[in-house]
C-alpha positions in Angstrom: 0.0 0.0 0.0 1.3 3.5 -0.9 2.5 5.7 1.9 -0.2 8.2 2.8 0.6 11.0 5.3 -1.2 10.4 8.6 -2.7 13.9 8.4 -4.3 13.0 5.1 -5.7 9.8 6.5 -7.2 11.7 9.5 -8.9 14.0 7.0 -10.3 11.0 5.1 -11.6 9.5 8.3 -13.2 12.8 9.3 -14.8 13.2 5.8 -16.1 9.6 5.8 -17.5 10.0 9.3 -19.3 13.3 8.3 -20.7 11.7 5.2 -22.0 8.7 7.2 -23.8 11.1 9.6 -25.4 12.9 6.6 -26.6 9.6 5.1 -28.0 8.6 8.5 -30.0 11.8 8.5 -31.3 11.1 5.0 -32.2 7.5 5.9 -34.0 8.5 9.1 -36.0 11.2 7.4 -36.8 9.5 4.1 -36.2 5.8 4.7 -34.1 5.5 1.5 -32.7 2.0 1.2 -29.8 3.3 -1.0 -28.7 5.6 1.9 -28.6 2.6 4.2 -26.5 0.6 1.7 -24.2 3.6 1.3 -23.8 3.9 5.1 -22.6 0.3 5.2 -20.0 1.0 2.5 -18.8 4.2 4.4 -18.6 2.3 7.7 -16.4 -0.3 6.0 -14.2 2.4 4.5 -13.8 4.1 7.9 -12.8 0.8 9.5 -10.3 0.1 6.8 -8.8 3.6 7.2 -8.6 3.3 10.9 -7.0 -0.1 10.6 -4.5 1.3 8.2 -3.6 4.2 10.5 -3.2 1.8 13.4 -1.0 -0.5 11.3 1.1 2.4 10.1 1.5 3.7 13.7 2.6 0.2 14.9 5.0 -0.1 12.0 6.5 3.4 12.7 6.9 2.6 16.4 8.5 -0.8 15.7 10.9 0.8 13.2 12.0 3.5 15.7 13.1 0.9 18.3 
């Protein structure tokens, strides 16, 4: 996986989280199935990004020993 600055990853996580909250509001107000499906995709993306950040941090710490 390409090196991505941690600051950029944090921005991506924030943006994905914001988008997920917006889709929840749409779903709660309109009951749109598509919004629910998209929320699942965003949640998966957030978990992957968080996992990548955690992995990158662990690798960085291990390399500095």
